[in-house]
N, C-alpha and C positions, 0 to 999 in steps of 0.2 A: 504494500500500500504506500501512499504518499509519505514523505518524510515529515518530522515534526514541524519544520518550517512551512511545509505545504498545509499542514493542519492549521497553523496559525493564520495563514492567508485565507483558508477556507472559512475560518471563524470570523475574520474581519469582513469578508464579503457578505456573510450572513448577518452582519450587524452586531456581533457579540462583543462584549466588553470584558474587562478584567475583573468586573465586580463579581461578588459571590464566590463561586467555586469554578474558576475557568478551567482548571485541569479536568474536573469531572465533566463539565459541559463540553469541552473540546473532545474528550474521549467519547462521549455520546455521539457528537457530530461525526467523528471519524468512523465509528462503527456503522452509523447510518449511511455515510458516504460509501464505505466499502461494500455494503449490502446493495446499494443502488447500482454501483458499477458492475457488480457481479450479475445482477438481474438484467442489465442492458444487453447481455449476450445470451441470456437464457431463452429457451424455446417459448416461454410464457412472457417474454419481454413486453408485448403490447398490454397484457393484463397488468403487469407491474407498472408500466408507464401510466396507465389509468389511475391506479391507486396512489402512486407517488404524486401525480398532479392533483388528485383530489385532496390528499392529506396535507400537501404543502400549503394549501390555501387556508388551513386552520391550525395545524399543529406540527407537521413534519418539517424538519430543518433543511432538507436538501431540495433545491429547486429542480423542476422537471428537466431543465436543460441538460443536466448531468446524464440523463438517459436519452433524451431526444437527439442530441448531437451524434453519439455513436450509432444509434439505431438508424437514423437517416443515412449516415455515411455507409452503413452496411447494406442498405437497401434503398437507394435513392428513389426508386419507382414508387415507394410507399410514403414518401415525404409528406404528402398532403393528408394522407390517412392518419399518420402519427401526429401531425400538427392539430388536426381536427379532434383526435382522441384526447390529446392533452388539453385542448381548449374546453371541450365539454366537461371533462373531469374537473378541471380547475374551477370552472364556474359553479359546478355542483358543490365542490368543496368550499367555495366561497360562501354559498348559502349556509353551510354548517358554521363557518367562521362568523357570519353575520348573526346567526342564532346564538352562538356562544357570547358574543358581545351584547346582544339585546337582552337575553334571558339570564345568563349566568356569569356576567362579567366579574362581579365582586368575588366570585369563587374560582371557577375554572379559567375564565378569561384573564384575570389579573395574574394568576399563577403562570399561564403560558407566556404572557408578555414578560414577566420577571425572569422566567426560565432562560429566555434568549437574550436578556439584557436590553430589551427594547422599550423600557418604560418611558425614557425621556422623549424618544421619537413619537411614541404612542400618545403621550399627553399633548404634544404639539399638534398632531394631526386631529385629535379629538376636539381641541379648542378651535381649530380652523374650519370645522365642518359646516357651520352655519353659513359661511360666505363662500367657501371653496370646495364643498364636498364632492361635487361632480368632477372637478378638475383633479382633485386629489386621487380619486379612483382611476380616472383615465390615465394620468401621468404615472402614478406610482405602480399601477397594475401592469404597465408596459415595461418598466425598468426592473433591474434585479433586486430592488428593495423587497424584503420578504412580504409576500402578498397577504399573509396572515395578519400582518400589522394593519393593513388596509381593511380587510374584511371584519376583523374584530372591532376596530375603531368605528366602522360604519354602523355596526349594530349597537355599540355602546352609545353612539351619538344619536341613535334612533333616526338615522338618515333614511329618506324615502326608499323602501325596499325595491320597488319596481325600477326606479332610476338606477339604484345600485346594481340590479340584475342586468339591465340593458348596458350600462357602462362596463360591467365585468365582461360581458360577451364581446364587446368591441375591443377592449384593451387587451384581454388575454388572447383573443384570436389574433390580433395584430402582432403581439409579442411572439407567439409560437410560429405563425405563418411566415413572418419575416426571417426568423432563424432557419426554418425549413427551406424557404426559397433560396437563401444564400447558399446553403449546403447542397441543394439540388442543382444549382447553377454552377457552382465552383468546386464542389467536392472537398477533398481533404486539404488542399492548400488554404482554404478559408477558415479551417477549424481553429488554428491557433489565434487568428485575429478575433474570431467570435469569443473564444474562451477568455482571452486577455482584454478585449476591448468591448465586451458586451454592454457595459455601462455607457461608453462613448457612443456606440452604435444606437442604442435605444434612446439616449438623450437627444442625439441629432434628429432622429425620427420624430420624437415628440416636439422638438422646436419647430421643425418643418410643418408638423400637423397643426400646432397651435397658431403658427404664422399664417397658415392657410385659412383657419377660422377667422382670424383677425382681418385678413384681406377681404374675405367674403362679407363679413359683418360690417366693416367700416369703410371700405374703399370701392365696393361694387354696388 
């Protein structure tokens, strides 16, 4: 498996901090990551991708990209199927995350947020929901920010469920289909770029998307 330095990088990408018990937390992350990578080459990889995508939206620490990238590269003709599968599962998992935030935040929701060291980010998102809820879901759902942070915060803030659901479909679909499209078009050479520059890639896409909305709204 990855070396300790890679474990730390994985932890930072997931938004983990050194608060609490980082050794235990990173150990848990590492075991989850190793299992996810093993399943990416398993004969039941599509089923595993579904459940990883579902669970990551509410409690699982590893993003679906860890499976989606090697699966698409192994069978590029199924890129769109895998992206669609990840999208459907992620949106359904987001409904569970919303329910956790809405119904049981003070118990399960708070525990999950604290477990991954996301309390500071969570409080900031929750406070901003009244004015920027839709944009938080659209932008953060597309970037590598842990989506569970968004889904639980949406429920805790009692954000409109149907708007949340529609935004989740758009942002998660865009996220996975962009990754699948790049891998389908360019194959293995684009893999390192996606893995190392996913934040830059998704942020650029979001900037262009938001810029398009601004142009349509104010200039046309």
